[in-house]
RODO-2510 file (C-alpha; in nm, 4 decimals, decimal comma):
residues 233
     n   res          X          Y          Z
     1     m    -2,1323    -0,2548    -1,0796
     2     s    -2,4875    -0,2361    -1,0335
     3     a    -2,5052    -0,1747    -0,6293
     4     s    -2,8585    -0,0401    -0,6253
     5     r    -3,0731    -0,2160    -0,3965
     6     q    -3,4710    -0,3252    -0,3981
     7     l    -3,5827    -0,3907    -0,0627
     8     p    -3,8273    -0,6339    -0,0495
     9     l    -4,1365    -0,6334     0,1393
    10     g    -4,0505    -0,7469     0,4888
    11     l    -3,6901    -0,6800     0,4634
    12     k    -3,5883    -0,7009     0,8612
    13     y    -3,4527    -0,3025     0,9285
    14     p    -3,2588    -0,2499     1,2287
    15     p    -3,4981    -0,2721     1,5050
    16     d    -3,3526     0,0409     1,6854
    17     q    -3,4142     0,2576     1,3695
    18     r    -3,7505     0,3397     1,3299
    19     l    -3,8919     0,6792     1,3553
    20     e    -4,0815     0,6404     1,6822
    21     n    -3,7246     0,5222     1,8392
    22     f    -3,5899     0,8902     1,7195
    23     v    -3,4982     1,0844     1,9951
    24     a    -3,5059     1,5115     1,9640
    25     a    -3,6576     1,5215     1,6354
    26     p    -3,6563     1,8754     1,5100
    27     p    -4,0416     1,9819     1,5383
    28     a    -4,3043     1,8176     1,3241
    29     a    -3,9959     1,6485     1,1211
    30     l    -4,1172     1,2832     1,2133
    31     a    -4,4504     1,4274     1,1382
    32     q    -4,2917     1,4801     0,7487
    33     l    -4,1518     1,1869     0,7487
    34     q    -4,4240     0,9709     0,8189
    35     m    -4,6563     1,1547     0,5913
    36     l    -4,3250     1,0966     0,3022
    37     s    -4,3633     0,6986     0,3770
    38     l    -4,7570     0,6961     0,2912
    39     g    -4,6515     0,8847    -0,0366
    40     e    -4,7559     1,2219     0,0310
    41     g    -4,5497     1,4946    -0,0981
    42     a    -4,2796     1,4652    -0,3963
    43     g    -3,9732     1,4360    -0,1617
    44     l    -3,7552     1,5756     0,1590
    45     y    -3,3781     1,6683     0,2071
    46     l    -3,2428     1,5743     0,5580
    47     a    -2,8977     1,7663     0,6445
    48     g    -2,6721     1,6641     0,9474
    49     g    -2,3532     1,6049     1,0721
    50     s    -2,2125     1,2707     1,1625
    51     g    -2,3586     1,1508     1,4340
    52     s    -2,7007     1,3011     1,3599
    53     g    -2,9259     1,0080     1,2567
    54     k    -3,0065     1,0598     0,8873
    55     t    -2,9298     0,7070     0,7817
    56     h    -3,1601     0,6193     1,1040
    57     l    -3,4563     0,8378     0,9593
    58     a    -3,3191     0,7099     0,5901
    59     l    -3,3993     0,3474     0,6582
    60     a    -3,6624     0,4288     0,9441
    61     v    -3,8644     0,5776     0,6377
    62     c    -3,7973     0,2789     0,4080
    63     s    -3,9183     0,0505     0,7014
    64     e    -4,2442     0,2669     0,7446
    65     a    -4,3256     0,2643     0,3658
    66     e    -4,2641    -0,0839     0,3282
    67     k    -4,5087    -0,1343     0,6237
    68     h    -4,7417     0,0176     0,4226
    69     g    -4,6929    -0,2592     0,1154
    70     r    -4,4616     0,0262    -0,1031
    71     a    -4,1772    -0,0443    -0,3043
    72     v    -3,8893     0,0962    -0,1930
    73     h    -3,4938     0,1627    -0,3196
    74     y    -3,2055     0,2533    -0,0510
    75     l    -2,9078     0,3628    -0,2188
    76     p    -2,5988     0,4154     0,0142
    77     v    -2,4440     0,7244    -0,1933
    78     t    -2,1714     0,7028     0,0781
    79     v    -2,1051     0,3342    -0,0297
    80     l    -2,1567     0,3950    -0,4060
    81     g    -1,9917     0,6855    -0,4543
    82     e    -1,8063     0,7080    -0,8384
    83     y    -2,0745     0,3815    -0,9088
    84     l    -2,3487     0,5483    -0,7812
    85     e    -2,4431     0,6463    -1,2031
    86     d    -2,4302     0,2556    -1,2397
    87     a    -2,6407     0,1772    -0,9491
    88     l    -2,9837     0,4226    -1,0124
    89     p    -3,2280     0,1904    -1,0944
    90     v    -3,5002     0,2694    -1,3694
    91     a    -3,7596     0,5301    -1,2305
    92     q    -4,1134     0,3578    -1,1692
    93     s    -4,3972     0,5143    -1,0475
    94     g    -4,4992     0,5199    -0,6454
    95     v    -4,1424     0,4181    -0,5599
    96     l    -3,9777     0,5559    -0,2657
    97     y    -3,6131     0,6613    -0,3620
    98     a    -3,3752     0,7153    -0,0299
    99     l    -3,0698     0,8261    -0,1533
   100     d    -2,8223     0,8415     0,1786
   101     g    -2,4958     1,0218     0,1855
   102     l    -2,5105     1,2877    -0,1095
   103     e    -2,1838     1,4798     0,0056
   104     k    -2,0327     1,1074    -0,1386
   105     i    -2,0759     1,2834    -0,5192
   106     a    -2,0187     1,6339    -0,4165
   107     g    -1,8010     1,7880    -0,7111
   108     m    -1,8113     1,4517    -0,9127
   109     r    -1,9990     1,5975    -1,2541
   110     a    -2,0500     1,3143    -1,4530
   111     q    -2,1872     1,1835    -1,0812
   112     e    -2,3980     1,5115    -1,0513
   113     v    -2,5345     1,4923    -1,3959
   114     a    -2,6701     1,0723    -1,3776
   115     l    -2,8355     1,1963    -1,0173
   116     f    -3,0000     1,5184    -1,2200
   117     n    -3,1724     1,2861    -1,4528
   118     f    -3,2415     1,0502    -1,2226
   119     h    -3,3978     1,3038    -0,9731
   120     n    -3,6203     1,4515    -1,3132
   121     a    -3,7106     1,0881    -1,4481
   122     v    -3,8832     1,0193    -1,0780
   123     r    -4,0634     1,3462    -1,0342
   124     d    -4,1775     1,2498    -1,4133
   125     r    -4,3125     0,9127    -1,3111
   126     g    -4,4922     0,9878    -0,9959
   127     g    -4,2257     0,8470    -0,6997
   128     q    -4,0571     1,0201    -0,4295
   129     l    -3,7122     1,1273    -0,3355
   130     l    -3,5453     1,1094     0,0453
   131     y    -3,1804     1,2488     0,0104
   132     s    -2,9906     1,2729     0,3065
   133     a    -2,6171     1,4843     0,3170
   134     a    -2,3886     1,5758     0,5613
   135     e    -2,4708     1,9776     0,4426
   136     t    -2,7493     2,1804     0,3681
   137     v    -2,7388     2,2123    -0,0609
   138     e    -2,5836     2,5553    -0,0701
   139     h    -2,3078     2,4198     0,1648
   140     l    -2,2544     2,0505    -0,0297
   141     g    -1,9788     2,1577    -0,3064
   142     l    -2,2063     2,0728    -0,6038
   143     v    -2,0756     2,1911    -0,9314
   144     l    -2,4205     2,1204    -1,1459
   145     p    -2,6327     2,4266    -1,0583
   146     d    -2,9270     2,2139    -1,2367
   147     l    -2,9096     1,9905    -0,9657
   148     e    -2,8547     2,2127    -0,6733
   149     s    -3,1658     2,3925    -0,8190
   150     r    -3,3718     2,0525    -0,7796
   151     l    -3,2510     2,0024    -0,4461
   152     a    -3,2937     2,3389    -0,2931
   153     q    -3,6640     2,3243    -0,4007
   154     l    -3,7393     2,0278    -0,1935
   155     p    -3,8367     2,1033     0,1842
   156     r    -3,5627     2,0309     0,4208
   157     i    -3,5580     1,8614     0,7529
   158     v    -3,2096     1,9810     0,9376
   159     l    -3,0708     1,7584     1,2256
   160     t    -2,8211     1,8859     1,4962
   161     l    -2,5832     1,6481     1,6896
   162     a    -2,7922     1,4782     2,0409
   163     d    -2,6681     1,6648     2,3361
   164     d    -2,6143     1,4349     2,6149
   165     a    -2,9125     1,4126     2,8002
   166     a    -3,0579     1,2654     2,4124
   167     r    -2,7564     0,9912     2,3787
   168     a    -2,8595     0,9117     2,6964
   169     q    -3,2085     0,8327     2,6153
   170     i    -3,1139     0,6620     2,3276
   171     l    -2,9023     0,4437     2,5559
   172     r    -3,1797     0,3792     2,7639
   173     l    -3,4400     0,3555     2,4957
   174     r    -3,2008     0,0377     2,3329
   175     a    -3,1675    -0,1206     2,6385
   176     a    -3,5568    -0,1417     2,7576
   177     r    -3,6200    -0,2656     2,4035
   178     r    -3,3853    -0,5782     2,4728
   179     g    -3,5346    -0,5915     2,8042
   180     l    -3,1789    -0,4982     2,9476
   181     q    -3,1550    -0,2763     3,3091
   182     f    -2,8919     0,0137     3,2265
   183     d    -2,8399     0,1871     3,5331
   184     d    -2,8185     0,5619     3,5255
   185     a    -2,4394     0,5823     3,6473
   186     a    -2,3335     0,3740     3,3708
   187     i    -2,4780     0,5432     3,0941
   188     d    -2,3044     0,8809     3,2806
   189     w    -1,9900     0,7225     3,3042
   190     l    -2,0075     0,5426     2,9286
   191     l    -2,0222     0,8956     2,8050
   192     k    -1,7735     1,1183     2,9710
   193     h    -1,5398     0,8242     2,9126
   194     h    -1,6133     0,6521     2,5861
   195     g    -1,6569     0,9449     2,3498
   196     r    -2,0426     1,1188     2,2322
   197     d    -2,0056     0,9829     1,8620
   198     l    -2,3659     0,8184     1,8656
   199     h    -2,2304     0,5420     1,6013
   200     g    -1,9585     0,4523     1,8378
   201     l    -2,1759     0,4621     2,1075
   202     a    -2,4227     0,2099     1,9679
   203     q    -2,1517    -0,0341     1,8377
   204     l    -2,0477    -0,0176     2,1830
   205     f    -2,3719    -0,0914     2,3027
   206     e    -2,4303    -0,3962     2,1226
   207     r    -2,1118    -0,5369     2,2346
   208     l    -2,1999    -0,4703     2,6035
   209     d    -2,5234    -0,6158     2,5266
   210     r    -2,3706    -0,9276     2,4034
   211     e    -2,1569    -0,9311     2,6943
   212     s    -2,4544    -0,8610     2,9451
   213     l    -2,6361    -1,1302     2,7961
   214     a    -2,3880    -1,3833     2,8524
   215     a    -2,2367    -1,3315     3,1728
   216     q    -2,6309    -1,3253     3,2989
   217     r    -2,5182    -0,9744     3,4232
   218     r    -2,7123    -0,6134     3,4268
   219     l    -2,5436    -0,3233     3,3110
   220     t    -2,3974    -0,1506     3,5681
   221     l    -2,1310     0,0479     3,6152
   222     p    -1,8861    -0,2168     3,7617
   223     f    -1,9832    -0,4336     3,5235
   224     l    -1,8930    -0,2040     3,2329
   225     r    -1,5657    -0,0980     3,4073
   226     q    -1,4597    -0,4863     3,3968
   227     v    -1,5545    -0,5951     3,0362
   228     l    -1,4045    -0,2824     2,9130
   229     a    -1,0412    -0,3005     3,1179
   230     a    -1,0782    -0,7147     2,9727
   231     s    -1,0905    -0,6168     2,5873
   232     s    -0,8073    -0,3335     2,7104
   233     s    -0,5524    -0,6181     2,8427
***
Protein backbone atom coordinates (compact mmCIF):
# COMPACT_ATOMS: atom_id res chain seq x y z
CA UNK A 1 0.00 0.00 0.00
CA UNK A 2 1.45 3.34 -1.01
CA UNK A 3 -0.74 5.98 0.56
CA UNK A 4 1.85 8.74 0.67
CA UNK A 5 0.51 11.87 -0.92
CA UNK A 6 2.80 14.47 -2.40
CA UNK A 7 0.74 17.62 -2.44
CA UNK A 8 1.17 19.40 -5.79
CA UNK A 9 1.80 23.11 -6.04
CA UNK A 10 -1.49 24.95 -6.10
CA UNK A 11 -3.47 22.27 -4.30
CA UNK A 12 -6.66 23.77 -2.89
CA UNK A 13 -6.59 23.31 0.85
CA UNK A 14 -9.81 23.81 2.83
CA UNK A 15 -10.10 27.60 3.09
CA UNK A 16 -10.94 27.41 6.79
CA UNK A 17 -7.62 25.72 7.56
CA UNK A 18 -5.06 28.50 7.34
CA UNK A 19 -2.64 29.91 9.89
CA UNK A 20 -4.40 33.26 9.92
CA UNK A 21 -7.72 31.52 10.63
CA UNK A 22 -6.57 29.71 13.76
CA UNK A 23 -8.19 31.08 16.91
CA UNK A 24 -6.57 31.22 20.36
CA UNK A 25 -3.16 29.81 19.44
CA UNK A 26 -0.51 29.57 22.17
CA UNK A 27 1.83 32.58 22.33
CA UNK A 28 4.35 32.60 19.44
CA UNK A 29 2.95 29.34 18.02
CA UNK A 30 1.80 30.81 14.71
CA UNK A 31 5.12 32.57 14.26
CA UNK A 32 6.95 29.26 14.80
CA UNK A 33 4.74 27.52 12.26
CA UNK A 34 5.17 30.35 9.76
CA UNK A 35 8.95 30.09 10.06
CA UNK A 36 8.74 26.32 9.51
CA UNK A 37 6.73 26.87 6.33
CA UNK A 38 9.51 29.16 5.10
CA UNK A 39 12.10 26.43 5.61
CA UNK A 40 13.61 27.60 8.88
CA UNK A 41 14.33 25.07 11.62
CA UNK A 42 14.46 21.29 11.50
CA UNK A 43 10.90 20.64 12.63
CA UNK A 44 8.13 20.97 15.19
CA UNK A 45 5.96 18.72 17.31
CA UNK A 46 2.28 19.61 17.84
CA UNK A 47 0.46 18.04 20.78
CA UNK A 48 -3.20 18.36 21.68
CA UNK A 49 -6.38 16.42 22.25
CA UNK A 50 -9.16 15.80 19.76
CA UNK A 51 -10.60 19.06 18.50
CA UNK A 52 -7.60 21.16 19.50
CA UNK A 53 -6.74 22.03 15.89
CA UNK A 54 -3.72 19.83 15.11
CA UNK A 55 -4.87 18.87 11.63
CA UNK A 56 -5.92 22.47 10.94
CA UNK A 57 -2.38 23.65 11.68
CA UNK A 58 -0.67 20.78 9.84
CA UNK A 59 -2.63 21.51 6.67
CA UNK A 60 -2.18 25.25 7.15
CA UNK A 61 1.61 24.89 7.28
CA UNK A 62 1.54 22.70 4.16
CA UNK A 63 -0.55 25.33 2.38
CA UNK A 64 1.77 28.11 3.46
CA UNK A 65 4.86 26.16 2.37
CA UNK A 66 3.38 25.57 -1.07
CA UNK A 67 2.69 29.28 -1.44
CA UNK A 68 6.45 29.73 -1.21
CA UNK A 69 7.09 27.11 -3.89
CA UNK A 70 8.16 24.33 -1.55
CA UNK A 71 7.50 20.62 -2.02
CA UNK A 72 5.30 19.07 0.66
CA UNK A 73 4.33 15.58 1.77
CA UNK A 74 1.30 15.27 4.05
CA UNK A 75 0.88 11.84 5.64
CA UNK A 76 -2.33 11.19 7.64
CA UNK A 77 -0.89 8.73 10.13
CA UNK A 78 -4.30 8.41 11.77
CA UNK A 79 -5.51 6.81 8.54
CA UNK A 80 -2.35 4.95 7.53
CA UNK A 81 -1.74 3.21 10.86
CA UNK A 82 0.01 -0.11 10.31
CA UNK A 83 0.66 0.81 6.67
CA UNK A 84 2.78 3.85 7.48
CA UNK A 85 6.02 1.95 6.80
CA UNK A 86 4.92 1.35 3.18
CA UNK A 87 3.67 4.90 2.75
CA UNK A 88 6.80 6.77 3.85
CA UNK A 89 8.40 8.49 0.85
CA UNK A 90 12.07 8.75 0.02
CA UNK A 91 13.53 11.63 2.03
CA UNK A 92 14.55 14.59 -0.10
CA UNK A 93 16.33 17.85 0.54
CA UNK A 94 14.22 20.90 1.26
CA UNK A 95 10.91 19.03 1.48
CA UNK A 96 8.44 19.56 4.33
CA UNK A 97 6.99 16.32 5.69
CA UNK A 98 3.86 16.59 7.85
CA UNK A 99 2.90 13.46 9.79
CA UNK A 100 -0.50 13.92 11.36
CA UNK A 101 -1.70 11.69 14.22
CA UNK A 102 1.32 9.82 15.59
CA UNK A 103 -0.75 8.29 18.39
CA UNK A 104 -2.09 5.80 15.83
CA UNK A 105 1.25 3.97 15.60
CA UNK A 106 2.37 4.27 19.23
CA UNK A 107 3.21 0.77 20.39
CA UNK A 108 3.63 -0.63 16.84
CA UNK A 109 7.31 -1.43 16.91
CA UNK A 110 7.76 -2.02 13.17
CA UNK A 111 6.14 1.33 12.36
CA UNK A 112 8.15 3.13 15.02
CA UNK A 113 11.39 1.70 13.62
CA UNK A 114 10.40 2.77 10.11
CA UNK A 115 9.57 6.27 11.37
CA UNK A 116 12.85 6.49 13.29
CA UNK A 117 14.81 5.65 10.13
CA UNK A 118 12.73 8.09 8.09
CA UNK A 119 13.24 10.84 10.64
CA UNK A 120 17.01 10.38 10.48
CA UNK A 121 17.00 10.31 6.68
CA UNK A 122 15.02 13.55 6.48
CA UNK A 123 17.36 15.27 8.91
CA UNK A 124 20.44 13.99 7.04
CA UNK A 125 19.11 15.32 3.73
CA UNK A 126 18.09 18.72 5.05
CA UNK A 127 14.31 18.23 4.99
CA UNK A 128 11.86 19.33 7.67
CA UNK A 129 9.41 17.41 9.84
CA UNK A 130 6.12 18.49 11.36
CA UNK A 131 4.54 15.95 13.68
CA UNK A 132 1.17 16.04 15.41
CA UNK A 133 -0.11 13.75 18.14
CA UNK A 134 -2.80 13.58 20.78
CA UNK A 135 -0.16 13.54 23.54
CA UNK A 136 3.24 15.01 24.26
CA UNK A 137 6.14 12.71 23.39
CA UNK A 138 6.66 11.38 26.90
CA UNK A 139 2.99 10.41 27.20
CA UNK A 140 2.56 8.98 23.72
CA UNK A 141 3.35 5.39 24.67
CA UNK A 142 6.18 4.78 22.22
CA UNK A 143 8.10 1.52 22.62
CA UNK A 144 11.24 2.61 20.76
CA UNK A 145 13.41 4.77 23.04
CA UNK A 146 15.47 6.08 20.13
CA UNK A 147 12.37 7.44 18.38
CA UNK A 148 11.12 8.99 21.60
CA UNK A 149 14.50 10.66 22.05
CA UNK A 150 14.47 12.10 18.51
CA UNK A 151 10.95 13.48 18.86
CA UNK A 152 11.69 14.93 22.29
CA UNK A 153 14.47 17.03 20.75
CA UNK A 154 12.01 18.93 18.56
CA UNK A 155 10.50 22.23 19.68
CA UNK A 156 6.93 21.55 20.74
CA UNK A 157 3.65 23.41 20.66
CA UNK A 158 0.98 22.21 23.09
CA UNK A 159 -2.56 23.03 22.05
CA UNK A 160 -5.56 23.24 24.35
CA UNK A 161 -9.23 22.81 23.57
CA UNK A 162 -10.98 26.00 22.57
CA UNK A 163 -13.36 27.47 25.13
CA UNK A 164 -16.86 28.65 24.21
CA UNK A 165 -15.66 32.14 23.35
CA UNK A 166 -13.08 30.74 20.93
CA UNK A 167 -15.58 28.30 19.42
CA UNK A 168 -18.02 31.14 18.86
CA UNK A 169 -15.28 33.18 17.20
CA UNK A 170 -14.40 30.25 14.92
CA UNK A 171 -18.02 29.97 13.79
CA UNK A 172 -18.24 33.72 13.20
CA UNK A 173 -15.08 33.67 11.08
CA UNK A 174 -16.33 30.76 9.00
CA UNK A 175 -19.60 32.54 8.40
CA UNK A 176 -17.87 35.80 7.52
CA UNK A 177 -15.63 34.11 4.96
CA UNK A 178 -18.76 32.84 3.22
CA UNK A 179 -20.55 36.17 3.40
CA UNK A 180 -23.11 34.77 5.83
CA UNK A 181 -24.69 36.47 8.79
CA UNK A 182 -24.64 34.26 11.88
CA UNK A 183 -26.59 35.80 14.75
CA UNK A 184 -24.95 35.69 18.18
CA UNK A 185 -28.10 34.15 19.68
CA UNK A 186 -27.93 31.36 17.12
CA UNK A 187 -24.26 30.68 17.89
CA UNK A 188 -24.90 30.57 21.63
CA UNK A 189 -27.83 28.18 21.16
CA UNK A 190 -25.80 25.95 18.84
CA UNK A 191 -22.95 25.64 21.34
CA UNK A 192 -25.35 24.91 24.18
CA UNK A 193 -27.52 22.32 22.43
CA UNK A 194 -25.29 20.61 19.89
CA UNK A 195 -22.03 19.88 21.64
CA UNK A 196 -18.71 21.64 21.74
CA UNK A 197 -16.58 19.31 19.61
CA UNK A 198 -15.08 21.50 16.89
CA UNK A 199 -15.06 18.77 14.27
CA UNK A 200 -18.75 18.07 14.81
CA UNK A 201 -19.55 21.77 14.88
CA UNK A 202 -17.65 22.28 11.62
CA UNK A 203 -19.64 19.52 9.92
CA UNK A 204 -22.89 20.97 11.24
CA UNK A 205 -21.91 24.44 10.09
CA UNK A 206 -21.25 23.16 6.55
CA UNK A 207 -24.75 21.73 6.48
CA UNK A 208 -26.28 24.95 7.79
CA UNK A 209 -24.31 26.87 5.18
CA UNK A 210 -25.85 24.79 2.40
CA UNK A 211 -29.34 25.09 3.86
CA UNK A 212 -28.96 28.84 4.30
CA UNK A 213 -27.87 29.34 0.70
CA UNK A 214 -30.68 27.14 -0.62
CA UNK A 215 -33.32 28.98 1.41
CA UNK A 216 -31.70 32.42 1.00
CA UNK A 217 -31.97 32.85 4.77
CA UNK A 218 -29.54 34.23 7.33
CA UNK A 219 -28.40 31.97 10.15
CA UNK A 220 -30.85 33.01 12.82
CA UNK A 221 -32.04 31.03 15.82
CA UNK A 222 -35.50 30.30 14.31
CA UNK A 223 -33.85 29.10 11.09
CA UNK A 224 -31.45 26.82 13.00
CA UNK A 225 -34.31 25.30 14.96
CA UNK A 226 -36.30 24.80 11.78
CA UNK A 227 -33.47 23.04 9.94
CA UNK A 228 -32.45 20.82 12.84
CA UNK A 229 -36.03 19.93 13.71
CA UNK A 230 -36.63 18.85 10.09
CA UNK A 231 -33.62 16.54 10.16
CA UNK A 232 -34.70 14.85 13.37
CA UNK A 233 -38.30 14.24 12.29
